[in-house]
N, C-alpha and C positions, 0 to 999 in steps of 0.2 A: 503493500499501500504504498504509495507518495506522499503519504501525510506531513512528509520532512518539508514542502512547499509553503508558501505564503496562503493563507487562507482567504481566498474571494469571496466567498459567500458560503452561510451557512441557513440551509433551506430546513423544510418538515423531513422529506424524506434525502435527501443529499449534502454532502457538501463539496465544496470545489475549492480546485489546490492551484495555483500556478507555478509551475515545477519545469526543471529543465529535462528535455527528452533530445539525447544525443545533439547537443552544443543549442538547442532551439527552446526559445518557450514554448510551453504548452500548457495543457487547460489539466488536471486528473480529476475526475469526477466520481466520487466513491459514495454509493446507497448505504447508507448508516443504519444500525439493528435498530429495532423497535421494540423497548420492552415490553409493550404491553400485548407485544405478539410471543406465540410460545416457538421455538425456534427451529421445529419441524415445517412451521408457517411461515415463518420469517425467513430464512435462509432459501427455501426453492422460489420464493416470491421475490426476495432481489435478485435471483439470478436472471429469473424470468423476466424482469423487466430491466435488468442489466443489458441481456442480448437483445430483448424488445428495441430498444433505443438506439441502440447500436445500429437495429436493421433499418431502423428510419431510418437513421442517420443518412446509411449508404442508397438508401433509397433518393432521398429527397435530394442528394447531390447528380445522381442520374438523371433526374428529372430539370437538371440544371442551377436551382434554386442555389444561392449562395449559402454555405452551411460549414459547420468545419468538419473540415479530413479526419477520420475516425484513423487513430495509429496504432492502437493496443487495447486489447481487449483482455482482462482480466477477471473469468469467473470467482474464482476461489473469493477474491478481495472482492467482488461486485464495485469494479472497477473500469471505467472507460479512459481512455486516454486521449486528448482530440486537441487538435489544432485551436492555437490561441489565436483568435481573430484579434489584431488592432483596433481602436476607434475610441468614438464614444458613444453611448445608449443615444437611441432616438429620443427618447426622453428627455435630454438633456440639449440636443440639439436640434430640437422640433422643428418643422417646417411645414405645410400644407401641401409645398411641392413634391416632399417624397412620398406624399401617401398614394400617388397615379400607382409607383414603382411598387410599393405594399399591397397595393389590390391587385398588380398581376402575378404577385411571387404567391398570395394569399387563391388567387385562381385557379394557379398551374396543379398549388399543391390539391383545392377539391377536386380538380378534373381527375385525379389519378389517384380520390379517395383518400385522400390522405388529410386530418383533423391535428390541427397542431396541439389544441386544446389549451393553450396559452398565449393568446397575441395580446401582449401587452408593448406600449414602447418603450419598456425596459431590455423586451428578447429583441429588438433589434440594433444591430450594430453600425455604424454610420462610420466609415473608412475618411482621413482627411482629401480622399479625391470623390470623395460620396457615393462610394460602392454601399449599396446596404447588404447586410448579413443576416440569415435570422437565426438564432441560435433556443438553445433550453426544448428539447423533443423530448423530454421526460413526462409529460403526461399526454403525447401524441399517440394515435392511434388509427386505425384502418377501416374507413365506412361508409359506404354510400349513402347514407340516409342524410334526409336536407336539409333534417331539422339538428343532426349535429352539426353540417356546414355552418347552417344558417346559428347556431348556440357560438362557436370559435367568431363569426362574424358582429353579434349581438357584444361579446366581451369586447373586442377592438373599438366597436361602436362606442360602449358604454365609458369606456377608457378617454377618449378622444370628448367624450359629453362630460368628464368631470377631471381630468387634468389638463385638457388644452380646450378648455372648454370655448376660449376667447377664437378660435379659430373652427370650432368643428362644423358647422355648415360647408366650407369651402374644401376641409381635409376630408368630412366622407366624402362629400361628392365626388371629387379626385378619386377616393378609395373605390367607387363604386364604379367609377368609368374603367379603372383599371381593370380592377375585378372580372367585369364584361367584355373588357379585351379578349382576357385567355378562357374565359367559361359563360360564353354569350347562350349557349344552345338551353341554359338552365337558369341563368341567372335571375332571370325577373324570378321565377319559384322562388329561389333560394332568399332572396331577400322581402318576398311576400312571406313566405316564412318565419323570417324576422320579425318582420313587423308582426304577425302574429303570436309570439314567443311573446312580446312585450305588453301584448293585450293582452292575454293569459297572466299577466304581471300585474297590472296595472288593476286587473281583476281579483285578482287574489290578495290584496293588499286593502283592496276596497271594501273586502268581504270580513277581514279582521274585526 
């Protein structure tokens, strides 16, 4: 386990470390033990999720999405060593102009039935040259359901409307335009499902 590196982030399921890998910076993502789970459940689950995330990352790269390369998988230690992508989070350098590209990226994922599961502006890295990469596939899965794709979009929409509210309208419009460019066949149906989910949410709150 490469926990001798610098801790970048500690989440509920994993820890990320900045390490040296054959002379270059890399990221070590280690899924941590959950004390409330019995080892007979915890160990297979962490192994399965480690393998699954590495497979998703490889699939996403084949689709042409900028994402970290996987260098090495250590199933015994529930660890993925991957490329360290230099840049700043989209949240820190946000501009509506980036949202068209983001829409194209998510549209490409959804066209190929990959659901990211955590589309926030903190999970996009923008390089000094303006190249956008999508990271953190720990919650990703494969699904053909419009509902799952709509839920992906709804999360991003909520992030825009809460953290980047001053440019929400322009940003979401750009996102939708980009999404339509890569997933035009069913984009309108998915955006309709986004609105249906929002209506259900408002109805649930009004009946409490």
